[in-house]
N, C-alpha and C positions, 0 to 999 in steps of 0.2 A: 733052473725053472725057465721054460721058454718064455720069451717076451710076448705079452698079450697084444694081439693085433686088432686095430679098430678099422671099420670100413671107411672108405673115403666117401666124400659127399656124393660122388657120382654113383656109389654103390648103395646109398640109403634109399629104401623104397619110399615112394610118396605116401603122405597121410591119406589122401583120397585118390582113388583111381580117377582118371580123366572122365570116365563116363558117369562117375558119381559126384563130381565136383559141384555141379549145379543140378538140383532136383526139385520137383514140385512137392509141396506138403499136402498130404491126402486129406486134410480137414481144414475148416475155417479157423485160423488162429484166434480171431476176434471173439469166438464163442467161449474161449477159456479165460479171457481177460476178466478180472473181478470188478467189472464196471459195465454199464450199459453203453454200448458203442452205437453211434448212429452217423449217417452221412446225409447231407442235404444237397440239393442243386443250388444254382446261383440265386434262386428266389427264396431259399430257406425251406423248401418242401422236402420231406423225408423221402429218400430213395433207397436207403439200406439201413437195416438194424441187425444187431447180433442176437444170438439166442437168448441172452439174459434180458434184453429189451423185450423180446416177445414173451418171455416168462412173466414179465411184470405187467405188460399191457395188452397181450394178445398178439396173434399173427400180424405181420406187417400189412397183409392185404386187408384185414379187418380194420386196422388202425387207419389206413389210408381211406377206406370207404367211410369211416366215421369222421373224417375231416383232418386227420393228421394231428398236429400239435393241439388243437382245441379238444381232441379226444383224450389226450394225455395229461394236459395241465389243468389245474383247478381254475374255475372261472375267475376267481379273485386275482390270480397271478398272471393269467394269459395276456392281458393288455401290456403289463410291464415287460413280460418276456418278448412279445412281438416288437415293442418299441425298442428294446435293447438290441434285438437281432437286426432290426432295420438300420439302427445307427451304426452297428458293426459292418453291415454290408456297404453302407455309404462310404465308409472310410477304408473298406477292404481289410479290416483288422480282426483281431481275435474277439471273442465274446465270452462273458462269464456272468452267471446269475444263480441265485438260490431261490428255488420256487417250490411250491407244493404240487405234487402230482397225485392223480387218482387212478387206482387200478380198476380192473373189471368188477371187483366185489365192492367198490365204493370206498375202500380203505385209502386214506390219504397219508402220504409220506413227504418228507422234505428231501429234495435232491439238489446237489450242487452240479450245475451244468457248465462245462467248458468246451469251447470249440475253436479250431484253428482254420483260418481261411486257406483255400487251395487256389493258387494263382497259376494260370496257364503260361506257356512260353511267350505268348503275345501280351502278357500282362493282364489278361481278362480274368475276372473272378469266376472260377469253375464251381465253387460250392464250399461246404464246410464239413470237416471231420470233427466229431465231438464225442464226448462221453459224459455220463451222468453217474454220480456216486451218491448213495443213500447216506444222508447226514442227520436223519431224524433223531437218533439218540443224542448226538452232539447238540442239536438245536434244543431238545428238551432239557438237557443238562444246563445249557446256557440260559434258558428261560427260568429254570429253577434257581440257578445262581443269581440271576437278576432279581427274581422275586425275593430271595433271601436277603440280598443286598439292600433292596428297598425296605424290606421289613426291619432290618437292623438299623438302617438310617432313620426310619420313622421312630423306632423305639429309642434310639439315641437322642433324637430331637425331642421326643416326648419326655424322656428322662432329664435332658438338659433343661427343658422348660419347667419341669417339676422341681428340679433342684434350684433353679433361679427363683421360682415362686416361693419355695421353702426358705431360701435365703432372704428374700424380701420380707416374708412373713416374720422370720426371726428378727430381722433388723427393725421392723415395725413394732414387734412385741418388746424389744429392748428399749426402743424409744418411748413406748407407752409406759414401760416399767419405770424408766428414769423420770418421766413426767409425773407418774403416780407417786413415786417416792418424794419428788420435789413438792408436790401438792400436799402430801401427807405431812411432811415436815413443816410446811407453811401453815397447814391446817392446825397442827398442834400449837404452833406459836400464836396463830390467830385466835384459837379457842381460849388459850390462857389470857391473852390480852382482852378478848371480848368479855370474859368472866369478870375480870377486875374492872373493866370499863363499865360494865353493866351495873356492878355494885356501886361505883361512883355516881353514875346517872341516877340510880335508884335513891341514893342518899340525898342528892340534890332535889329530886322530885318530892321525896318525903319531907325534906326541910321546908320546901315551898308550901306543901299542904298544911304542915303544922303552923307556919306563919299565917296562912289564910284562916285557919280555924281559931287560933289564939288572938290574932290581931287583925281579923277581917274588918272590923269596924274602923280601926285606925287606918288601915290601908285604903279604905274607900275614900277617906278624906284627902289622901294624896292625889295630886293631879300631875299630869305632865310627865316629866322625865322619870321619877321614881317608878311609876306604874309601867312605863315602857321598858325600863330596865328589868323589872320583875318578869314581864311577859317574854322578853328576849331570853332570860335565863331559863324559863320553863321551856321555850321552843328549842333552845340548844340542848337541854337535858333530854327532851323527848326525841330529838333527832339522834342524839347519842345512843339512846335506847334502841332505836330502829337500826342503827348501824351495828350495834352489838348483836341484835338478832340475826342480821345478815351474816356477820362473822361466825356466829354459832352454827348457822345453817351451812355455811361453807365448810366449817370444821367438822360437820356431821355430829355435833354434840347436842343438837336440839332434840328433845324427846319426840318420838314419832307416835301419833295416835292413829294407827291404821284402822281402816274400816272399809266395808264394801261400798262402792261408789258407782253411780250410773253416769258414764261419761257424756252421754247425750244431754241428760238433764243439767249437768254441770255447765256445759258449754252454752246451752240455751239461756241459763240464768246469767252467765257472765256477759252474754251479748247485751242484755238490758242494762247491766252496770256500765259496761265499756262504751256503749253508744253515747252516753252523756259525758263520761269521764274523758274520752279522747278528743272531744271537740267536734264542731260541725263539719270540718273538712275531711273527716275520716269515716268511711263506711265500715261497719263491722258485719261480717258475713259468717255463717255457720254452715259447715259441710259435714253432716253426720248421716250414715245410713240407718235404716231401721234395725231393731233387734240386736243392738250392740251388747256384747256380754259385759258384766260389771268388772271393774278393776278394784284392786285393794291397795289403798294408800291413805296418807293423811290428807283429808280434804282441805283443811285450812291452808296447809303449806302448798298444796297443788294449786289452789286458787290464787295464793299470793304469787307463785311462780308464773302462772299464766298471765296475771295482771301485769307483772313486771315485764314479761316478754311483749305484751301488747303495747305498753308504754314505750319500750325500746323501738317497736315498729313505728309508732306514731312519730317519735323523734327522727326516724330515718326518712320521713315523708313530709318535709317542710312545706311542700305545695299541695298537700292532701293526697289521698289515695285510699286503699282498702286494706283491711286486716281480716284475714280468714282464720277462724278457729275450726279445726277439723279433727275427726276421730275415725278410726277404722280398726277392724280386727285383723291381726296378722294370721297367716296360715298356721293352724295348730301344729305344734311339735317342731317348728323350724326356728333357727336362730335369726334374729333381725339382721338385715344386711348392713355392713359397715360398722358393726358394733362388736364388742367382746362378749356379748351375752351368750349363755349356753342355749341349746335348743329348749323350747318350752312354749307356753301359751302367753301371748302378749297382746295388749291393746296399744295402738299407735295414736298419739295426739300430735298436733302440729299447730304452729302459729306462723302464718305466712303474710308477708307484706309486699307492696308494690313500690318500695322505696328505692333509695340510691344504691343499695347493695354494698358489698365490701370486696376489696381486691384480695388477692391471695395472701400477702403479708399480714394484712389486718385480720383476715379470717383465721390465719394460723395462730394468732395471739388473742383472739376474741374471748376465750374462756379463761385466760390467765387472770388471777386475782389482781385487782386494782388497775387493770389495763382498760382504758376508755378513750374514745375519740371525742367525747363531749367536753364542753368547758368545765373547769374545776367546780363551779358552783352548781352544775346540773347533773353530775354523775360521780359515783364513787368507784366504778369499775368492779363492783361486786355482784351486779345483777345476774350475769350469765354464770359466773363461778358459783354463786349461791344456788342457782337452778341446777347446775351440774352436780353439786354436792348433795342436794336433796334427792334428785332422781337416782343417784348411785346408792344413797342410803335406803331408798325405797325398793332396791332390787332391779332398777331399770337402767336405761342409758339415754344419752342425749347426743344429737348430731346437728351440726350447722351446715347449711348449703346456701351459698351466696355468690353473686357476681356483680360487678359494677353495672348499674342500670337495669338489673334484672330482679332486684329485691332480695329478700332473705327469708329462708324457711328454717325454723327451729323445730326439730322433730324429737318427740319424747316417747320412749317405750316404757310401759309399766306392766307388771305382771297382772294377768287376769285374776279375779277373786279366787277361783279354784286352783290356780296354778301354784299357789304357795303351799298347798297341802303336801305333806311328806309322801313320796311314792311308796307303794307297798314293796317290801323287800322281795327280791326274786326267790322263787322256790329253790330249795337245795337240790342241785343236780348231781351231787356226789361229793366224795371226800378225796382230796388230793394231797399227796406228800411231795414236797418240793425239796430237792437236795441240790444245793448250789453253794460253793464256797465264797463267791463274790457277793458281799452284802447288797450292793446296789442292784445287781441282777436278781438277787433273791427277792427283794422288795418288789421289783417290777413284775416278776412272774406271779407273786402273790396277789398283787393288785389286779392283774389281768384275769386270774382265775376267780377271784372274789367277785369281780364285775360280772362274770358269767354265771355266778350262782354256786360256786364250789366252796365248801368248807376246806380251809387250807391248814396244813401242818408243815412247819419249816424245819429243815435240818441243814447244818453246815457241812457235814461230811457223811460218808457211808456209815461210820460207826453210830452216829446219832440216829440215822434213818433205821438201821437194823434194830437198835435198842427200842425205838418207838414201836416197831412192828412186833417185836418180841413181847412188849408190854401189853399188846392187844389193841393198840390204836387202830381205829377204823381207817381203811385205805381202799379206795376204789381204783386209783391210778397213781403211778409213780412218775414224776417228772424229774429227771436228773441230768446234770452236766456230765460230759464225757471225761474231761481232764480235771481231776481233783487230787488233793494230797491223799496219799494212801491208796485205798481201793478206788479204781476208776469206775466210770458209769456202767460199762458193760458187765464188769465183775459184780457190781452192786445189783444189777437187774437179775443176774443169775442167782445171787444169794437170796434175794427177796422171793424168787420163784420157789425156793426150797421152803420158805416160811409160808408163802401165800401162792400156791400153785395157780397158774392162769391169771396172775395179776397183770392188768394192763400197764404198759410202760412207754414212756417217751424219752428218747435220748437226744439231748441238745449238744451240738458241737460247733465250735467256731474254727476248727482246723480245716485244712484243705484235703482231708483224707476221707471225704464222704463216699467216694467211689469204692474205697477199700472197706469201709464199714458197712456199706449197704448190703452185701451178701450176708454178713453176720446178723444184721437186723432182720433180714428175711428168714434166715434159719431160726433166729431166736424169737421171732414173733413179736417184735417191738417196733414202734414207730421211730423214724429218724428225721429230725428237723435241723436245718442249718441256722446258726445265729447270724445276724439278729433275726429273731422270730417276732412276727406281728401278733397282736392279741387275737385277730380274726383267724390267723393261720393256726395258732395254738388251740383256740376254741373248736375249730373244725376238726382238728386231729383228735381232741378229747371226745367229741361227740361220737366218733367212730369207735373209740375204745371203751367208753364207759356205758354200761347198761343202766337203765333207769332204776331208782331205788325200788325195793319190793312193793311198797305201798302203791307207787305210781304204776308199776307194771300190773298189779292186781286190778287197779281202777281201769287201766286200758283194756284188760281182758274182759272185764265186766261190760 
């Protein structure tokens, strides 16, 4: 085989003929660049643009006649663009800006503009060569991401604040529960002691009465110390009886004789009594609006409570001052602020003084039984605790507000006379069958639906549920858990539809497979809710599933 011969370097033809080594391009290359190309003179005035620029803003002649850059840029961004360009020319450097531009049809877009300075051989600035790229979609995506981030941050902050408030509320509720349990235990002890002590005082007073009846004539002949001793015994026994009554009131064992009561008339009558009882240095004022609704409580115990509060107010004003007895109606259907009372209709009473007030440590303990800042011979420490016990027994609440030098206000909330009537039961909205293997969750769901006016039937598993339906139990809607022993919730819904075609159903799930189950729910025609479910969410779902009972539907049609 002959040896292959390769040409020498001198024999290799050139890639380009000499006459084709340099040639002119027969079109403007800048027209095909995927950007808007422009050139300015040393003052920043447009002197050249490519075809894409003219497609966006019109022919260069028209752009120049319309003012150049002011015709291209939006009025809001033109000053910033011109200021940046002037700064770049001053340092003979590059320029970059993101601005809004406006086309002939008024459509606005975002452009990123970049330009490089052209410097002559003598170092003078000749002008700028620049390009503009449309970044509208990127800016919109950036704005959408920013809005989403702000929304998420706001929701996280709101949720964090909500969790903090819930934690604070739970802590406060636990503190109140511990305080209530402590007072309940103390109340039971105080009630037993008061009962026995009251019997002893009653025996002493009865013995004194018998002595006076049987030996009254002989007692009259005694003078001096024997009569003083008998008087002291009677005074001590009567004081013991009064203390027993306070203990019984604190223990909530004193019988209530509730009746309708006009708060305005009560306070006006008490003003006449207290004006003399509190002394000349104390002014007694009454602040009541017209047409106050009546409240329902034990009048004698309320009067005693208000008198005790007024006496406490007097003792807090050694140099004189004023005591105000007030009353007002709370907004109907609302829960009084700062109390544990449920929503309802209440009348607010208060006793306010201009005395020395209490600091925070004293205020925190003021309602504790037997706590007092008075000398031993002037106070038992049961006045406020007795008032708190009576108000709680009457279905109301008490709150103290005080500060050093600003006086004290004791506020009492009591139910309105018509607020104690039993509310009418809600109309039956339907019959629900709840299938849940967890007892606590089952009770929770039952309470939610009963509160919304549903008759509820409970089942622990699918077997019990199907047995109830086969036995003819009425059922307008099925509420079932997904994961249960034996037949799961989806299979149960399918089985119930065989017995009751078209039965409305709600499937509850605590798993993370909601996205997988959702298509099944759509195909099966049942609602899907994620645990934990709120009462309002469950009620709204049932409203969409359950039609009104036939009688109600007939009335609506009529």
